[in-house]
PyMOL commands that place a pseudoatom at each C-alpha (Angstrom):
pseudoatom trace, name=CA, resn=MET, resi=1, chain=A, elem=C, hetatm=0, pos=[144.612, 143.837, 116.957]
pseudoatom trace, name=CA, resn=ASP, resi=2, chain=A, elem=C, hetatm=0, pos=[142.428, 146.957, 116.746]
pseudoatom trace, name=CA, resn=SER, resi=3, chain=A, elem=C, hetatm=0, pos=[139.252, 144.964, 116.112]
pseudoatom trace, name=CA, resn=ALA, resi=4, chain=A, elem=C, hetatm=0, pos=[139.995, 142.575, 118.985]
pseudoatom trace, name=CA, resn=VAL, resi=5, chain=A, elem=C, hetatm=0, pos=[140.541, 145.451, 121.416]
pseudoatom trace, name=CA, resn=THR, resi=6, chain=A, elem=C, hetatm=0, pos=[137.376, 147.158, 120.156]
pseudoatom trace, name=CA, resn=LEU, resi=7, chain=A, elem=C, hetatm=0, pos=[135.344, 144.006, 120.834]
pseudoatom trace, name=CA, resn=ALA, resi=8, chain=A, elem=C, hetatm=0, pos=[136.850, 143.704, 124.307]
pseudoatom trace, name=CA, resn=LEU, resi=9, chain=A, elem=C, hetatm=0, pos=[135.998, 147.344, 125.063]
pseudoatom trace, name=CA, resn=ALA, resi=10, chain=A, elem=C, hetatm=0, pos=[132.421, 146.913, 123.850]
pseudoatom trace, name=CA, resn=ARG, resi=11, chain=A, elem=C, hetatm=0, pos=[132.016, 143.850, 126.064]
pseudoatom trace, name=CA, resn=GLU, resi=12, chain=A, elem=C, hetatm=0, pos=[133.438, 145.766, 129.042]
pseudoatom trace, name=CA, resn=ARG, resi=13, chain=A, elem=C, hetatm=0, pos=[130.862, 148.501, 128.446]
pseudoatom trace, name=CA, resn=GLY, resi=14, chain=A, elem=C, hetatm=0, pos=[128.100, 145.928, 128.806]
pseudoatom trace, name=CA, resn=PHE, resi=15, chain=A, elem=C, hetatm=0, pos=[127.126, 145.371, 125.183]
pseudoatom trace, name=CA, resn=ASP, resi=16, chain=A, elem=C, hetatm=0, pos=[125.979, 142.001, 123.890]
pseudoatom trace, name=CA, resn=CYS, resi=17, chain=A, elem=C, hetatm=0, pos=[128.215, 141.704, 120.846]
pseudoatom trace, name=CA, resn=TYR, resi=18, chain=A, elem=C, hetatm=0, pos=[127.730, 140.177, 117.427]
pseudoatom trace, name=CA, resn=ALA, resi=19, chain=A, elem=C, hetatm=0, pos=[131.032, 140.163, 115.564]
pseudoatom trace, name=CA, resn=LEU, resi=20, chain=A, elem=C, hetatm=0, pos=[131.313, 140.665, 111.809]
pseudoatom trace, name=CA, resn=SER, resi=21, chain=A, elem=C, hetatm=0, pos=[134.204, 139.929, 109.459]
pseudoatom trace, name=CA, resn=VAL, resi=22, chain=A, elem=C, hetatm=0, pos=[134.278, 140.642, 105.739]
pseudoatom trace, name=CA, resn=ALA, resi=23, chain=A, elem=C, hetatm=0, pos=[136.084, 138.379, 103.300]
pseudoatom trace, name=CA, resn=TYR, resi=24, chain=A, elem=C, hetatm=0, pos=[136.696, 140.944, 100.582]
pseudoatom trace, name=CA, resn=GLY, resi=25, chain=A, elem=C, hetatm=0, pos=[139.466, 139.155, 98.710]
pseudoatom trace, name=CA, resn=GLN, resi=26, chain=A, elem=C, hetatm=0, pos=[142.263, 140.442, 100.932]
pseudoatom trace, name=CA, resn=ARG, resi=27, chain=A, elem=C, hetatm=0, pos=[145.618, 138.795, 100.450]
pseudoatom trace, name=CA, resn=HIS, resi=28, chain=A, elem=C, hetatm=0, pos=[146.010, 138.504, 104.235]
pseudoatom trace, name=CA, resn=SER, resi=29, chain=A, elem=C, hetatm=0, pos=[143.018, 136.169, 104.535]
pseudoatom trace, name=CA, resn=ALA, resi=30, chain=A, elem=C, hetatm=0, pos=[144.550, 134.579, 107.647]
pseudoatom trace, name=CA, resn=GLU, resi=31, chain=A, elem=C, hetatm=0, pos=[142.993, 137.473, 109.546]
pseudoatom trace, name=CA, resn=LEU, resi=32, chain=A, elem=C, hetatm=0, pos=[139.565, 135.889, 108.986]
pseudoatom trace, name=CA, resn=SER, resi=33, chain=A, elem=C, hetatm=0, pos=[140.289, 132.715, 110.938]
pseudoatom trace, name=CA, resn=ALA, resi=34, chain=A, elem=C, hetatm=0, pos=[142.002, 134.831, 113.598]
pseudoatom trace, name=CA, resn=ALA, resi=35, chain=A, elem=C, hetatm=0, pos=[138.887, 137.003, 113.821]
pseudoatom trace, name=CA, resn=ALA, resi=36, chain=A, elem=C, hetatm=0, pos=[136.666, 133.973, 114.338]
pseudoatom trace, name=CA, resn=HIS, resi=37, chain=A, elem=C, hetatm=0, pos=[138.942, 132.731, 117.112]
pseudoatom trace, name=CA, resn=ASN, resi=38, chain=A, elem=C, hetatm=0, pos=[139.078, 136.110, 118.849]
pseudoatom trace, name=CA, resn=ALA, resi=39, chain=A, elem=C, hetatm=0, pos=[135.325, 136.691, 118.570]
pseudoatom trace, name=CA, resn=HIS, resi=40, chain=A, elem=C, hetatm=0, pos=[134.731, 133.449, 120.453]
pseudoatom trace, name=CA, resn=ALA, resi=41, chain=A, elem=C, hetatm=0, pos=[137.521, 134.068, 122.971]
pseudoatom trace, name=CA, resn=LEU, resi=42, chain=A, elem=C, hetatm=0, pos=[136.308, 137.588, 123.763]
pseudoatom trace, name=CA, resn=GLY, resi=43, chain=A, elem=C, hetatm=0, pos=[132.698, 136.609, 124.341]
pseudoatom trace, name=CA, resn=ALA, resi=44, chain=A, elem=C, hetatm=0, pos=[130.813, 137.532, 121.180]
pseudoatom trace, name=CA, resn=ILE, resi=45, chain=A, elem=C, hetatm=0, pos=[127.373, 135.950, 121.014]
pseudoatom trace, name=CA, resn=ALA, resi=46, chain=A, elem=C, hetatm=0, pos=[127.926, 135.142, 117.345]
pseudoatom trace, name=CA, resn=HIS, resi=47, chain=A, elem=C, hetatm=0, pos=[130.473, 135.724, 114.615]
pseudoatom trace, name=CA, resn=LYS, resi=48, chain=A, elem=C, hetatm=0, pos=[129.569, 136.055, 110.952]
pseudoatom trace, name=CA, resn=THR, resi=49, chain=A, elem=C, hetatm=0, pos=[131.798, 136.318, 107.872]
pseudoatom trace, name=CA, resn=VAL, resi=50, chain=A, elem=C, hetatm=0, pos=[130.268, 137.947, 104.796]
pseudoatom trace, name=CA, resn=ALA, resi=51, chain=A, elem=C, hetatm=0, pos=[131.957, 137.661, 101.390]
pseudoatom trace, name=CA, resn=VAL, resi=52, chain=A, elem=C, hetatm=0, pos=[132.301, 140.668, 99.079]
pseudoatom trace, name=CA, resn=ASP, resi=53, chain=A, elem=C, hetatm=0, pos=[134.557, 140.409, 96.040]
pseudoatom trace, name=CA, resn=LEU, resi=54, chain=A, elem=C, hetatm=0, pos=[136.640, 143.588, 96.044]
pseudoatom trace, name=CA, resn=ARG, resi=55, chain=A, elem=C, hetatm=0, pos=[139.316, 141.853, 93.988]
pseudoatom trace, name=CA, resn=SER, resi=56, chain=A, elem=C, hetatm=0, pos=[136.976, 142.326, 91.049]
pseudoatom trace, name=CA, resn=ILE, resi=57, chain=A, elem=C, hetatm=0, pos=[137.615, 146.082, 91.164]
pseudoatom trace, name=CA, resn=GLY, resi=58, chain=A, elem=C, hetatm=0, pos=[141.204, 145.960, 92.456]
pseudoatom trace, name=CA, resn=GLY, resi=59, chain=A, elem=C, hetatm=0, pos=[142.919, 149.278, 93.010]
pseudoatom trace, name=CA, resn=SER, resi=60, chain=A, elem=C, hetatm=0, pos=[144.821, 148.212, 96.132]
pseudoatom trace, name=CA, resn=ALA, resi=61, chain=A, elem=C, hetatm=0, pos=[147.903, 146.210, 97.024]
pseudoatom trace, name=CA, resn=LEU, resi=62, chain=A, elem=C, hetatm=0, pos=[145.613, 144.148, 99.270]
pseudoatom trace, name=CA, resn=THR, resi=63, chain=A, elem=C, hetatm=0, pos=[143.191, 143.145, 96.495]
pseudoatom trace, name=CA, resn=ALA, resi=64, chain=A, elem=C, hetatm=0, pos=[145.249, 143.235, 93.289]
pseudoatom trace, name=CA, resn=GLU, resi=65, chain=A, elem=C, hetatm=0, pos=[148.583, 142.011, 91.973]
pseudoatom trace, name=CA, resn=ILE, resi=66, chain=A, elem=C, hetatm=0, pos=[150.406, 145.047, 93.320]
pseudoatom trace, name=CA, resn=ASP, resi=67, chain=A, elem=C, hetatm=0, pos=[153.396, 144.674, 95.615]
pseudoatom trace, name=CA, resn=VAL, resi=68, chain=A, elem=C, hetatm=0, pos=[152.823, 145.610, 99.247]
pseudoatom trace, name=CA, resn=PRO, resi=69, chain=A, elem=C, hetatm=0, pos=[155.291, 148.420, 100.003]
pseudoatom trace, name=CA, resn=GLU, resi=70, chain=A, elem=C, hetatm=0, pos=[157.747, 147.990, 102.848]
pseudoatom trace, name=CA, resn=ALA, resi=71, chain=A, elem=C, hetatm=0, pos=[157.416, 151.594, 103.954]
pseudoatom trace, name=CA, resn=GLY, resi=72, chain=A, elem=C, hetatm=0, pos=[154.716, 154.181, 103.534]
pseudoatom trace, name=CA, resn=GLY, resi=73, chain=A, elem=C, hetatm=0, pos=[155.303, 157.341, 101.543]
pseudoatom trace, name=CA, resn=PRO, resi=74, chain=A, elem=C, hetatm=0, pos=[153.490, 160.641, 101.205]
pseudoatom trace, name=CA, resn=GLY, resi=75, chain=A, elem=C, hetatm=0, pos=[149.774, 160.692, 100.497]
pseudoatom trace, name=CA, resn=ILE, resi=76, chain=A, elem=C, hetatm=0, pos=[147.293, 157.838, 100.721]
pseudoatom trace, name=CA, resn=PRO, resi=77, chain=A, elem=C, hetatm=0, pos=[149.176, 154.528, 100.442]
pseudoatom trace, name=CA, resn=ILE, resi=78, chain=A, elem=C, hetatm=0, pos=[148.542, 151.823, 97.847]
pseudoatom trace, name=CA, resn=THR, resi=79, chain=A, elem=C, hetatm=0, pos=[147.312, 149.558, 100.668]
pseudoatom trace, name=CA, resn=TYR, resi=80, chain=A, elem=C, hetatm=0, pos=[144.174, 151.701, 100.877]
pseudoatom trace, name=CA, resn=VAL, resi=81, chain=A, elem=C, hetatm=0, pos=[141.235, 149.569, 99.664]
pseudoatom trace, name=CA, resn=PRO, resi=82, chain=A, elem=C, hetatm=0, pos=[138.663, 151.699, 97.804]
pseudoatom trace, name=CA, resn=ALA, resi=83, chain=A, elem=C, hetatm=0, pos=[135.513, 152.169, 99.898]
pseudoatom trace, name=CA, resn=ARG, resi=84, chain=A, elem=C, hetatm=0, pos=[136.396, 149.234, 102.187]
pseudoatom trace, name=CA, resn=ASN, resi=85, chain=A, elem=C, hetatm=0, pos=[135.234, 150.694, 105.487]
pseudoatom trace, name=CA, resn=THR, resi=86, chain=A, elem=C, hetatm=0, pos=[132.115, 152.158, 103.860]
pseudoatom trace, name=CA, resn=ILE, resi=87, chain=A, elem=C, hetatm=0, pos=[131.230, 148.707, 102.526]
pseudoatom trace, name=CA, resn=MET, resi=88, chain=A, elem=C, hetatm=0, pos=[132.019, 146.908, 105.784]
pseudoatom trace, name=CA, resn=LEU, resi=89, chain=A, elem=C, hetatm=0, pos=[130.054, 149.354, 107.933]
pseudoatom trace, name=CA, resn=SER, resi=90, chain=A, elem=C, hetatm=0, pos=[127.143, 149.142, 105.494]
pseudoatom trace, name=CA, resn=ILE, resi=91, chain=A, elem=C, hetatm=0, pos=[127.025, 145.360, 105.916]
pseudoatom trace, name=CA, resn=ALA, resi=92, chain=A, elem=C, hetatm=0, pos=[127.262, 145.785, 109.685]
pseudoatom trace, name=CA, resn=LEU, resi=93, chain=A, elem=C, hetatm=0, pos=[124.441, 148.317, 109.533]
pseudoatom trace, name=CA, resn=GLY, resi=94, chain=A, elem=C, hetatm=0, pos=[122.226, 145.862, 107.661]
pseudoatom trace, name=CA, resn=TRP, resi=95, chain=A, elem=C, hetatm=0, pos=[122.898, 143.101, 110.177]
pseudoatom trace, name=CA, resn=ALA, resi=96, chain=A, elem=C, hetatm=0, pos=[122.286, 145.534, 113.034]
pseudoatom trace, name=CA, resn=GLU, resi=97, chain=A, elem=C, hetatm=0, pos=[118.831, 146.280, 111.632]
pseudoatom trace, name=CA, resn=VAL, resi=98, chain=A, elem=C, hetatm=0, pos=[118.040, 142.584, 111.424]
pseudoatom trace, name=CA, resn=LEU, resi=99, chain=A, elem=C, hetatm=0, pos=[119.228, 142.055, 115.005]
pseudoatom trace, name=CA, resn=GLY, resi=100, chain=A, elem=C, hetatm=0, pos=[117.481, 145.148, 116.326]
pseudoatom trace, name=CA, resn=ALA, resi=101, chain=A, elem=C, hetatm=0, pos=[120.823, 146.559, 117.455]
pseudoatom trace, name=CA, resn=ALA, resi=102, chain=A, elem=C, hetatm=0, pos=[121.337, 150.301, 117.841]
pseudoatom trace, name=CA, resn=ASP, resi=103, chain=A, elem=C, hetatm=0, pos=[125.122, 150.433, 118.198]
pseudoatom trace, name=CA, resn=LEU, resi=104, chain=A, elem=C, hetatm=0, pos=[127.906, 149.693, 115.719]
pseudoatom trace, name=CA, resn=PHE, resi=105, chain=A, elem=C, hetatm=0, pos=[131.516, 149.412, 116.887]
pseudoatom trace, name=CA, resn=CYS, resi=106, chain=A, elem=C, hetatm=0, pos=[134.518, 149.590, 114.583]
pseudoatom trace, name=CA, resn=GLY, resi=107, chain=A, elem=C, hetatm=0, pos=[138.247, 149.631, 115.237]
pseudoatom trace, name=CA, resn=VAL, resi=108, chain=A, elem=C, hetatm=0, pos=[139.314, 152.564, 113.079]
pseudoatom trace, name=CA, resn=ASN, resi=109, chain=A, elem=C, hetatm=0, pos=[142.094, 154.717, 114.425]
pseudoatom trace, name=CA, resn=ALA, resi=110, chain=A, elem=C, hetatm=0, pos=[143.053, 158.219, 113.312]
pseudoatom trace, name=CA, resn=VAL, resi=111, chain=A, elem=C, hetatm=0, pos=[146.463, 158.365, 114.984]
pseudoatom trace, name=CA, resn=ASP, resi=112, chain=A, elem=C, hetatm=0, pos=[148.279, 155.356, 113.489]
pseudoatom trace, name=CA, resn=TYR, resi=113, chain=A, elem=C, hetatm=0, pos=[145.979, 154.931, 110.513]
pseudoatom trace, name=CA, resn=SER, resi=114, chain=A, elem=C, hetatm=0, pos=[148.538, 155.103, 107.651]
pseudoatom trace, name=CA, resn=GLY, resi=115, chain=A, elem=C, hetatm=0, pos=[146.677, 157.962, 105.955]
pseudoatom trace, name=CA, resn=TYR, resi=116, chain=A, elem=C, hetatm=0, pos=[143.419, 156.171, 105.151]
pseudoatom trace, name=CA, resn=PRO, resi=117, chain=A, elem=C, hetatm=0, pos=[140.539, 158.665, 104.719]
pseudoatom trace, name=CA, resn=ASP, resi=118, chain=A, elem=C, hetatm=0, pos=[137.978, 156.131, 105.964]
pseudoatom trace, name=CA, resn=CYS, resi=119, chain=A, elem=C, hetatm=0, pos=[139.670, 155.947, 109.366]
pseudoatom trace, name=CA, resn=ARG, resi=120, chain=A, elem=C, hetatm=0, pos=[139.065, 159.599, 110.211]
pseudoatom trace, name=CA, resn=PRO, resi=121, chain=A, elem=C, hetatm=0, pos=[136.529, 161.112, 112.625]
pseudoatom trace, name=CA, resn=ALA, resi=122, chain=A, elem=C, hetatm=0, pos=[134.771, 162.879, 109.746]
pseudoatom trace, name=CA, resn=PHE, resi=123, chain=A, elem=C, hetatm=0, pos=[134.057, 159.532, 108.073]
pseudoatom trace, name=CA, resn=ILE, resi=124, chain=A, elem=C, hetatm=0, pos=[132.587, 157.995, 111.234]
pseudoatom trace, name=CA, resn=ALA, resi=125, chain=A, elem=C, hetatm=0, pos=[130.403, 161.068, 111.827]
pseudoatom trace, name=CA, resn=ALA, resi=126, chain=A, elem=C, hetatm=0, pos=[129.220, 161.039, 108.205]
pseudoatom trace, name=CA, resn=PHE, resi=127, chain=A, elem=C, hetatm=0, pos=[128.359, 157.333, 108.312]
pseudoatom trace, name=CA, resn=GLU, resi=128, chain=A, elem=C, hetatm=0, pos=[126.389, 157.786, 111.515]
pseudoatom trace, name=CA, resn=ARG, resi=129, chain=A, elem=C, hetatm=0, pos=[124.388, 160.551, 109.818]
pseudoatom trace, name=CA, resn=LEU, resi=130, chain=A, elem=C, hetatm=0, pos=[123.737, 158.206, 106.908]
pseudoatom trace, name=CA, resn=ALA, resi=131, chain=A, elem=C, hetatm=0, pos=[122.585, 155.452, 109.276]
pseudoatom trace, name=CA, resn=ARG, resi=132, chain=A, elem=C, hetatm=0, pos=[120.103, 157.872, 110.817]
pseudoatom trace, name=CA, resn=VAL, resi=133, chain=A, elem=C, hetatm=0, pos=[118.398, 158.710, 107.513]
pseudoatom trace, name=CA, resn=ALA, resi=134, chain=A, elem=C, hetatm=0, pos=[118.779, 155.547, 105.416]
pseudoatom trace, name=CA, resn=THR, resi=135, chain=A, elem=C, hetatm=0, pos=[117.337, 152.847, 107.673]
pseudoatom trace, name=CA, resn=LYS, resi=136, chain=A, elem=C, hetatm=0, pos=[113.919, 151.603, 108.688]
pseudoatom trace, name=CA, resn=ALA, resi=137, chain=A, elem=C, hetatm=0, pos=[115.061, 151.655, 112.305]
pseudoatom trace, name=CA, resn=ALA, resi=138, chain=A, elem=C, hetatm=0, pos=[115.891, 155.364, 112.147]
pseudoatom trace, name=CA, resn=ALA, resi=139, chain=A, elem=C, hetatm=0, pos=[112.647, 156.173, 110.296]
pseudoatom trace, name=CA, resn=GLU, resi=140, chain=A, elem=C, hetatm=0, pos=[110.757, 154.517, 113.145]
pseudoatom trace, name=CA, resn=GLY, resi=141, chain=A, elem=C, hetatm=0, pos=[112.564, 156.614, 115.743]
pseudoatom trace, name=CA, resn=HIS, resi=142, chain=A, elem=C, hetatm=0, pos=[115.397, 154.291, 116.733]
pseudoatom trace, name=CA, resn=ALA, resi=143, chain=A, elem=C, hetatm=0, pos=[118.627, 156.220, 116.173]
pseudoatom trace, name=CA, resn=LEU, resi=144, chain=A, elem=C, hetatm=0, pos=[121.737, 154.203, 115.420]
pseudoatom trace, name=CA, resn=ARG, resi=145, chain=A, elem=C, hetatm=0, pos=[125.131, 155.108, 116.815]
pseudoatom trace, name=CA, resn=VAL, resi=146, chain=A, elem=C, hetatm=0, pos=[128.606, 154.372, 115.448]
pseudoatom trace, name=CA, resn=HIS, resi=147, chain=A, elem=C, hetatm=0, pos=[131.327, 153.960, 118.071]
pseudoatom trace, name=CA, resn=ALA, resi=148, chain=A, elem=C, hetatm=0, pos=[135.026, 154.187, 117.291]
pseudoatom trace, name=CA, resn=PRO, resi=149, chain=A, elem=C, hetatm=0, pos=[136.604, 153.813, 120.752]
pseudoatom trace, name=CA, resn=LEU, resi=150, chain=A, elem=C, hetatm=0, pos=[140.182, 153.640, 119.446]
pseudoatom trace, name=CA, resn=MET, resi=151, chain=A, elem=C, hetatm=0, pos=[139.910, 156.751, 117.293]
pseudoatom trace, name=CA, resn=ALA, resi=152, chain=A, elem=C, hetatm=0, pos=[142.198, 158.971, 119.385]
pseudoatom trace, name=CA, resn=MET, resi=153, chain=A, elem=C, hetatm=0, pos=[144.524, 156.242, 120.656]
pseudoatom trace, name=CA, resn=GLY, resi=154, chain=A, elem=C, hetatm=0, pos=[148.056, 155.588, 119.511]
pseudoatom trace, name=CA, resn=LYS, resi=155, chain=A, elem=C, hetatm=0, pos=[149.149, 151.988, 118.995]
pseudoatom trace, name=CA, resn=ALA, resi=156, chain=A, elem=C, hetatm=0, pos=[150.875, 151.923, 122.387]
pseudoatom trace, name=CA, resn=ASP, resi=157, chain=A, elem=C, hetatm=0, pos=[147.590, 152.946, 124.058]
pseudoatom trace, name=CA, resn=ILE, resi=158, chain=A, elem=C, hetatm=0, pos=[145.785, 150.203, 122.134]
pseudoatom trace, name=CA, resn=VAL, resi=159, chain=A, elem=C, hetatm=0, pos=[148.350, 147.646, 123.295]
pseudoatom trace, name=CA, resn=ARG, resi=160, chain=A, elem=C, hetatm=0, pos=[147.924, 148.724, 126.925]
pseudoatom trace, name=CA, resn=GLU, resi=161, chain=A, elem=C, hetatm=0, pos=[144.135, 148.596, 126.690]
pseudoatom trace, name=CA, resn=GLY, resi=162, chain=A, elem=C, hetatm=0, pos=[144.262, 145.174, 125.083]
pseudoatom trace, name=CA, resn=LEU, resi=163, chain=A, elem=C, hetatm=0, pos=[146.502, 143.791, 127.805]
pseudoatom trace, name=CA, resn=ARG, resi=164, chain=A, elem=C, hetatm=0, pos=[144.250, 145.275, 130.488]
pseudoatom trace, name=CA, resn=LEU, resi=165, chain=A, elem=C, hetatm=0, pos=[141.242, 143.608, 128.874]
pseudoatom trace, name=CA, resn=GLY, resi=166, chain=A, elem=C, hetatm=0, pos=[142.904, 140.238, 128.383]
pseudoatom trace, name=CA, resn=VAL, resi=167, chain=A, elem=C, hetatm=0, pos=[143.275, 140.309, 124.598]
pseudoatom trace, name=CA, resn=ASP, resi=168, chain=A, elem=C, hetatm=0, pos=[145.617, 137.588, 123.361]
pseudoatom trace, name=CA, resn=PHE, resi=169, chain=A, elem=C, hetatm=0, pos=[147.671, 139.520, 120.811]
pseudoatom trace, name=CA, resn=VAL, resi=170, chain=A, elem=C, hetatm=0, pos=[149.431, 136.335, 119.715]
pseudoatom trace, name=CA, resn=ALA, resi=171, chain=A, elem=C, hetatm=0, pos=[146.106, 135.294, 118.190]
pseudoatom trace, name=CA, resn=THR, resi=172, chain=A, elem=C, hetatm=0, pos=[145.648, 138.535, 116.209]
pseudoatom trace, name=CA, resn=VAL, resi=173, chain=A, elem=C, hetatm=0, pos=[146.808, 139.149, 112.634]
pseudoatom trace, name=CA, resn=SER, resi=174, chain=A, elem=C, hetatm=0, pos=[147.703, 142.634, 111.397]
pseudoatom trace, name=CA, resn=CYS, resi=175, chain=A, elem=C, hetatm=0, pos=[150.202, 142.012, 108.589]
pseudoatom trace, name=CA, resn=TYR, resi=176, chain=A, elem=C, hetatm=0, pos=[149.124, 142.998, 105.073]
pseudoatom trace, name=CA, resn=GLN, resi=177, chain=A, elem=C, hetatm=0, pos=[150.770, 139.891, 103.651]
pseudoatom trace, name=CA, resn=ALA, resi=178, chain=A, elem=C, hetatm=0, pos=[150.557, 137.363, 106.454]
pseudoatom trace, name=CA, resn=ASP, resi=179, chain=A, elem=C, hetatm=0, pos=[151.082, 133.780, 105.336]
pseudoatom trace, name=CA, resn=ALA, resi=180, chain=A, elem=C, hetatm=0, pos=[148.459, 131.036, 105.563]
pseudoatom trace, name=CA, resn=GLU, resi=181, chain=A, elem=C, hetatm=0, pos=[149.432, 130.392, 109.184]
pseudoatom trace, name=CA, resn=GLY, resi=182, chain=A, elem=C, hetatm=0, pos=[149.017, 134.056, 110.114]
pseudoatom trace, name=CA, resn=ARG, resi=183, chain=A, elem=C, hetatm=0, pos=[152.739, 134.747, 110.448]
pseudoatom trace, name=CA, resn=ALA, resi=184, chain=A, elem=C, hetatm=0, pos=[153.731, 138.347, 109.770]
pseudoatom trace, name=CA, resn=CYS, resi=185, chain=A, elem=C, hetatm=0, pos=[156.277, 139.674, 107.254]
pseudoatom trace, name=CA, resn=ALA, resi=186, chain=A, elem=C, hetatm=0, pos=[157.805, 142.263, 109.672]
pseudoatom trace, name=CA, resn=HIS, resi=187, chain=A, elem=C, hetatm=0, pos=[158.236, 144.781, 106.829]
pseudoatom trace, name=CA, resn=CYS, resi=188, chain=A, elem=C, hetatm=0, pos=[154.879, 146.272, 105.777]
pseudoatom trace, name=CA, resn=ASP, resi=189, chain=A, elem=C, hetatm=0, pos=[153.302, 149.377, 107.299]
pseudoatom trace, name=CA, resn=ALA, resi=190, chain=A, elem=C, hetatm=0, pos=[150.902, 147.309, 109.410]
pseudoatom trace, name=CA, resn=CYS, resi=191, chain=A, elem=C, hetatm=0, pos=[153.781, 145.309, 110.891]
pseudoatom trace, name=CA, resn=ARG, resi=192, chain=A, elem=C, hetatm=0, pos=[155.810, 148.466, 111.505]
pseudoatom trace, name=CA, resn=LEU, resi=193, chain=A, elem=C, hetatm=0, pos=[152.971, 150.268, 113.289]
pseudoatom trace, name=CA, resn=ARG, resi=194, chain=A, elem=C, hetatm=0, pos=[152.165, 147.179, 115.349]
pseudoatom trace, name=CA, resn=ALA, resi=195, chain=A, elem=C, hetatm=0, pos=[155.807, 146.634, 116.391]
pseudoatom trace, name=CA, resn=ASP, resi=196, chain=A, elem=C, hetatm=0, pos=[156.195, 150.334, 117.226]
pseudoatom trace, name=CA, resn=GLY, resi=197, chain=A, elem=C, hetatm=0, pos=[153.111, 150.079, 119.447]
pseudoatom trace, name=CA, resn=PHE, resi=198, chain=A, elem=C, hetatm=0, pos=[154.509, 147.220, 121.512]
pseudoatom trace, name=CA, resn=ARG, resi=199, chain=A, elem=C, hetatm=0, pos=[157.882, 148.956, 121.729]
pseudoatom trace, name=CA, resn=ALA, resi=200, chain=A, elem=C, hetatm=0, pos=[156.358, 152.256, 122.882]
pseudoatom trace, name=CA, resn=ALA, resi=201, chain=A, elem=C, hetatm=0, pos=[154.204, 150.414, 125.428]
pseudoatom trace, name=CA, resn=GLY, resi=202, chain=A, elem=C, hetatm=0, pos=[157.304, 148.718, 126.836]
pseudoatom trace, name=CA, resn=VAL, resi=203, chain=A, elem=C, hetatm=0, pos=[155.907, 145.296, 126.043]
pseudoatom trace, name=CA, resn=ALA, resi=204, chain=A, elem=C, hetatm=0, pos=[157.675, 142.416, 124.315]
pseudoatom trace, name=CA, resn=ASP, resi=205, chain=A, elem=C, hetatm=0, pos=[156.278, 141.961, 120.801]
pseudoatom trace, name=CA, resn=PRO, resi=206, chain=A, elem=C, hetatm=0, pos=[154.323, 138.655, 120.791]
pseudoatom trace, name=CA, resn=THR, resi=207, chain=A, elem=C, hetatm=0, pos=[153.744, 138.672, 117.021]
pseudoatom trace, name=CA, resn=ARG, resi=208, chain=A, elem=C, hetatm=0, pos=[154.577, 135.488, 115.130]
pseudoatom trace, name=CA, resn=TYR, resi=209, chain=A, elem=C, hetatm=0, pos=[156.880, 136.419, 112.254]
pseudoatom trace, name=CA, resn=VAL, resi=210, chain=A, elem=C, hetatm=0, pos=[157.982, 134.443, 109.224]
pseudoatom trace, name=CA, resn=VAL, resi=211, chain=A, elem=C, hetatm=0, pos=[161.518, 133.303, 109.989]
for i in range(1, 211): cmd.bond("trace and resi %d" % i, "trace and resi %d" % (i + 1))
show_as sticks, trace
zoom trace
């Protein structure tokens, strides 16, 4: 849902958008087909899925045979995928150079982010600095910017923005262990945060759950 709202916000701000998904071996692979659908529905010029095998290094309940917890605990949760956002933004940065684009948008959120260090403002600022020293575009005087428009929003704010922008939340997948049809488990942290967002926004939860 965060990525869909981010795309809708970028479109509202007048950007011509190229949407990127990464198939990294996540157990909730239904999010990839949902992303393709939403990219088209929200007006992206193109949508690309790039494959990176993060299952080969494991270390996360999303990429290894580790049970997805039903409730988060203290510290960084086992659903954290090592270096995931660094890898995904790096791929986006490469495609941006090819396209001649100067702006990267990502849907990270520091309020309801489950403790992930690569969803914090410091990470986004550090990656933008990297993009400005490690690319041909930057060396030739074309600074790249990284936008994280949801960074300071709670899930309820994201729900309200999505509804204002016409995002079809039924077509989004957030669950860490969604089934092949994209139906959510209703128990994992992602499901809990998503449901809390709709509840706090005073909106009926449109999520499709496994019955």
